[in-house]
N, C-alpha and C positions, 0 to 999 in steps of 0.2 A: 766549898771544900768537897762535898759529896759529888758535885757535878764534875769537878776536876778528876776525882778518882774514877768516876764512871767513864769519862772520856779516855783516861789512861787504859782502863780495862778494855774498852772498845778498840782502841789502837792495838793493844796486845793481841786481841782476838783476830783482827784483820791481818796482822803480821803472821800469826800462827797459821791462818787459813792460806795465806800466800805461800808460806813454806810448804804446807802439805800439798798444795796444788803443784808446786815445783817438783816435789818428790814424785808425785803420781805421774806427772808428765814425763819424768825420766824413766819410769818403769816400762818394761816391755809388756804390752797387753797379753794376757794369758791366751786369748783366742788365737794369736799368731802362732803359738807353739802347738796348739791342738788342731787348728784348721788351716794354717797357712794364710798368706795375705789375702787371696781371693775369697777363701771361705770365711775369714774374719770380716771382710767387707760385706759379703753376702749376709752374714748373721747380723751385723750392725744395721744394715739397711732394712732388713726384715723386722728388726726389733724396735724401730723408731715409733714413738707414740703418735697417734693421730692428733691433729690433721697434718701428717707429714706429706711433703710433696713427693709424688711418685718419682722414683729414681731407677734408671736402667744402668746396670753394670755391664760394660762392654770391655771384655778382656781378650787380648790375643793370647791364646793358649797353645801350648803350655808356656808359661813364663820360664825363663832360665832360673837356675838356683840364684837366689838373691842374698846379698850380705844382710845380716840381721839388722844392722843400722838402717839400711835402705828400706827393709820391710816396715820397721817402726815409723820411719819418716813418712813413707807413702801412706801408711794406715792413718797416722795422726793428721796429715794434711788433708786427706780425703774426708775423714770424719769431721774436721773443723769446717771444711768448705761446704759439706752437706748441711751441717748445723746452721751455717750462715744462710744457705738457701731456705731452710725451714723457717728461720727467724725473720729474715729481712727481704727476701726476693719477691714475694707475692708471685711465685712462679707456678706454672701449670705442670711442668715436668723438668727433670734434670737428668744428666748423663754423667757417669763416672767412667772414664776410659783409662785403661792401663795397657801400655805396649812397650816392648823393648825395641831399641834401635841402636845397634852397635854396642857401645859401652855405656849407654844411658837407659834408664827406665823412665818413660814419660807417663805422667799422670795428668789427666785433664778432668776438671769438674766444670760442667757448663749448665746454665739454666736459661729458661726463656722468660725470666722475670723482668722486673722494672729496671734493673741495673742501678747505676748511681753509687756503687760502693766506693768508699774513700779509703784506698789502701794506706794512706799516711796516718789515718786516724784509728783504725781498728786494731785492737790488741790481738784478736785471732788472726787477722791478716798478717800482722807483723810476726806472729809466732810461726806461721806457715813459711814465710820467707826465711826466718832464722833456722828452721829445721833443715830446709834445703841447703842453705849456706854452710851449715855445720858439716855437711858431707862434701862440700865443694861443688854443689849444684846451685840451681837457681829456681825461684818461684816468682811468677809474674801474675798480676791480677789485672784483667781488662774488664771494665764495667762502664759501658756506654748507656746513658739514660734511655730507657725504653727498649733496649736490645739485650738485656740479660747481662750476666757476669760469667767470665771464664777465668778459672784458676788453673794455671799450667805450672807443673813442677818437672824439672829435668834433673834426675838423680843419678850420679855416676855409679856405675857398677864395679869398675876396675880399681878405683882409688884405694879401696879397703884391702883388696888383695895385695897391692904393692906395699901396704903398711903392716904386713904380717898376718892379717886376717884373710884367710883364704876365701872368705865371703860366702862359701857354700853352706847352706843349711841342709842337713841331711834329709829333711822333708821336702816334698815337692812344693813349689811356690804356688801353684794353682790348684 
């Protein structure tokens, strides 16, 4: 009886934690409001605990004004991809690249680690693809054994403007 009750409490706790994680994932990180996308990424990269893999942030500046949803998706995808580098890649270095091209914002996170990521299995990898897809974009993960991993996200900039969101954040993106 006590064991069944304890199992039920544990299940409820897991459910509550999953709900909180879903809520937090839906929130706009405050750093985006104060620092913009590039500043928020710089702050995140600088604040990672050791032994974090060294990461270079390569940004074509200035970025155009970005829709808020694109900023959030780009930030969350980059943060998750870098976390995966730190946890799994055994990499010496990594690079986060952001560059606009026409009506797309391209985000690429690459590392020189061991590769071998299995996109069909990872929860974080699936969430990156879902974030891009929610905006009408796409996210691909290439991970050849021994050659590192590359996460590429192509996020549309104009789609949100046509849906009534002018997409422009009054703060500069970079």
